[in-house]
N, C-alpha and C positions, 0 to 999 in steps of 0.2 A: 443510314443506321442511327445517326445522331438524332434525327427527327423522331424515329421510332422510339428511342429511349426516352426522350423528353415527353412523348405522348403517354408513356407508362407512368412517369412521375416527373412532372415539370420541375426542373431545377434539381432533381435528385441524382443526376448523373453528370460527371465531368468527363467529356470525351476529348481525346487528343490523338493526333496522328503520329505514329512512330515510323522511323525510316525503313525498318526491316523486320523480318520474322525473329531474328536473333535479338534485336533490341526489344521487341515485344516480350519475348520469353524472359530476358534478363530483367525487365521492369517488373514482371510478375514475381520472379524469384527473389528480388530484392525489396519487395513490398512497395515499389514505386507506384503501381496501379493494382486495382483489385482483380482485374482480368484483362485478357487480350483476345480480341476476336479477329480471325484471319479468314478472309474469303478467298479460297484457292481456285475455285471455279464456280460457275452458276449453280451447280448442284452439290458442291462440297464446301464445307467450312470447318474451321477448327476453333475451339474455345479453350484458351489456356487459363487455368486457375491455380490457386495454391490453397488447398484445404487446410494446411497448417496455419495459415493466416486467419482463417475463419471458415469452418465447415458450413455454418449457417449462411454466410454471405455467398459462398461458392454454390450452394444448392439453390439459393434465390436467383443468382445470375444464370445458372444453368436453366432454370425454369423460364426466365425471361427470354433468353435466346432460343430456347426450344419452341416457345409460343410464336416467336417471329417466324421460325421455319415452318411451323404448321400453317400460319396465316398465308405464307407465300407458296405453300404447296411443295416445299423442298424437304429433304431429310434433315433431321436435327443435327446440329453441329457435333463434330467429334470432340469429345471431352479429353483434355490432356492435363493431368495434375502434375505440375512441375515441382511442387514441394508437398509430397503426401504426408499424412500422419503416420506415426508409428503404429504397429498392430494393436498395441494396448491402449491407444488413445482414441477415444470416440469423439474427440473435439473439445472436451472440457478438462483435459488433464492439466493444462497450464493454470486454469483458474483454481482447480482443487489442489494444486501444489502451492499456490500463493496464499489462498484463503486461510489455511491453518496458521501461517505466520502472523496474520492479523489476530486470530483467535488466541494464539499463544501469548501475544502481548497483552490483550485485554484481560484474559483470565489471570495471568500472573499478577498484573497490577491490582486487580480486584482482590485477589487473595492477600497480597501484601497490605492493602488498605484495611482488610478485616482482621488479619492474624498477626501482622508485624508492625503495629502502629508505633512501637517504641524503637524500631530500627532507624538508624540514621540514613540519610539519603544515599550515602556512599554504598552502604550494604544493600539497599534496595536496587541500586543500579547494577551491582554485581549479580543479584538474584535474577533480574530481568535478562542480563547477558547470558547467564548459565542456562536458564530455561529456553532462551532463544536458540542457543547452540544445540540443545537436545532436540528441540522441535525441528530445526532445520535439518539435522542429521537424519531424524526419523522420516521426515517427508521425502528427503532425497533418496534414501535407501528404498522406500516404498515405491516411488514412481519408476526408479531404475529397475527394480526387481520385477515389476509388472510390465516392463517394456512400454511404459506410457510416455516417458521422456528419455532422451539419450543420456548416456553416462558422460557428463561434462562437469568437472569440479567447479567451474564458474557458477553453475546453478546453485551449488551448495553455498558459495560465498554470498551470492545475491539473496538467497533465502535468509541467511543469518542477518545480513544487513537490513533487509526489509523488516524482520522481526524486531530489530533494535529501533528502527525508525518508529514503528508503531508503539512498542513497549515503552521506550524512553520518553517519547512525546507524551503519552498518557500519564506516565509517572511524574513528569515535570509539571503538567497542568493540573493534576489532581489537587494539590494544596491551594492552587489559585482559584479553581472553580468551586471547591468545597462541596456543598450540598447539590450543586448543579452538575457535578462531574459526570454522574452516571447517564442522565439524559443527553448531555452534550456528547459524551463519548459514544453512546449507542447511535445517535443521529449521524455523527461524523463518520463512524466506521461502518455501520450496517445500513442505516436507512438511505443515505445518499452514496456511501462508498461502494457498496456491492452492486447496485443497479448501474452505476456509471463506470464500473471496472473494465467492461469490454471483454470479460472472460468468456461469456457464452454468446452474447450479441455484440458485434463489433461496434466501435464508437460511431462509425458513419451511418449505422442503422438506428442509432438511438435518437430520442427526441432532442431538440436543440439544447434545452437546459442541461440535460445529463451529458450531452456531448461536450459542453464547455467545462463541466465538472471533471469529465474524463481527462481533460488536458492538464489538470493540476493536482488532483487527489492522489495520494501515495499508492493506494491499492491498484489503481489503473496503471500507474507507472510500473509497478511490480509485474503486472501482467504483460506489459509491453516488453520489459527487459527480459523476462523469462522466455517469452515466445521468440524474441530476437536471438537469444543465446542458444536456445534449444534447436531451432529450425532454420534460422536465416543467417548463421555465421556472424552474428553481431551487427547486422545491417540496421541502421537507424537506431543505434544503441545509445548514443551520446545524449540526445535531448531528455529521455526519461531518466537516465542516470543522474544528470545534473539537477533535475527536479527533485529526485530523491535525496540528493546531497543537500539541497536547500531545505527540505523537510528535516533532515538530520541536524542542520544548524539551528532550526527553530526548536527542535527537541533539546539541544544542548543549552540554548539560551533559557528555556523553561526550567531545566534542571538547575542551572546556576542560580536563577532567581529564587527557586524554591529552597535551595540550600541556603542562600543568603537570608531569606525570611525565617528559616528554621533555626538559625544560630541563636544560642542563648544570649539574652541582653545583659550587659554589665554596667553597673553604676560605679564610678570612681569616687572613692572617699576623699575628703579634703585633708584629713590627718593621716599621715603615713602612706598615702597612695594605695590603700587596699580597696578591694572591690567585692561586692556581694552579688551573687547570681540569684536574682529574684525568681527565676524560673524553677529553682530547686528549693525554695524556702516556703515552708507551710505557713498558714496564717497564725499559727500558735507558736512560731519560732521565737519571736521577740516578745518578751513580757516585761512591762514596767509596772511595778506595784505602787500602790497609793502611799502617801506619806504616813509616818507613824503618828500616834496621837499627840506627841510632844512637838510635832512640826518637823522632825528630822526626816528627810527623805530616805527611804530604804535604797539599798544598792540595787540597781537594775540587774535582773538575771538575763543572761544570754544563753539561750538554748540552741545547741548545734544539732542539725539533723544530717 
């Protein structure tokens, strides 16, 4: 069987021997392997898959093993789905639950940059958090009511957390990138983030470059976390969660740096220790008039704005 698989795609399959049928089923159920093939007799075989992990990959593997059976003149393997999708999930519910969290962050930050330029960074952070909460609640209620994902409050928490990772990160880097913010944000979020997310096509079927991006980009981690919580009882949940936490730390650092840069500058006076905030002083605030004809200087006028 290993030679047949390598003939289909050299190096594209990793084959391992498991000690028992129970171990094979458990490995599929916990996302340890993509599928398990069991030859019970010369004329009968069973293929264990988990469509909840990836319906596209399950269909691909079913086609591969069916072709093997046709070539050998035997019946196709019996297909056993150990982790089936919910009735309302066609295979893309996880991605379309996570993707709106990305868009909520992007749209909120863009609106704040256009319509709330005078708001301090603290107020913008609260706005992103508020819109993230609304978006997460709306997405969760939608998928649960459509029976596309199970009713699990952890999904709501992770949806909100993911919206904050995206939104606060973009909010923090916007003052740093300035005029380059929009192209960088769109490239990071959509151009490379969506294809590498693994929501529709699993990472092991992606090209090598996108596969590496899938290991680190936040959207892909959100897909992994959501799928694990929804269908696999938290199996393999820690690595993507830690990567999301790392992105949250990056977002926090960017926010602190942007807040520090946006603070008004102060010049300390030498007499009396007073200071003047030049960020709020107009060019016409201080006026010094020319001397009078007799040479006596006029008293300077100090205009306060």
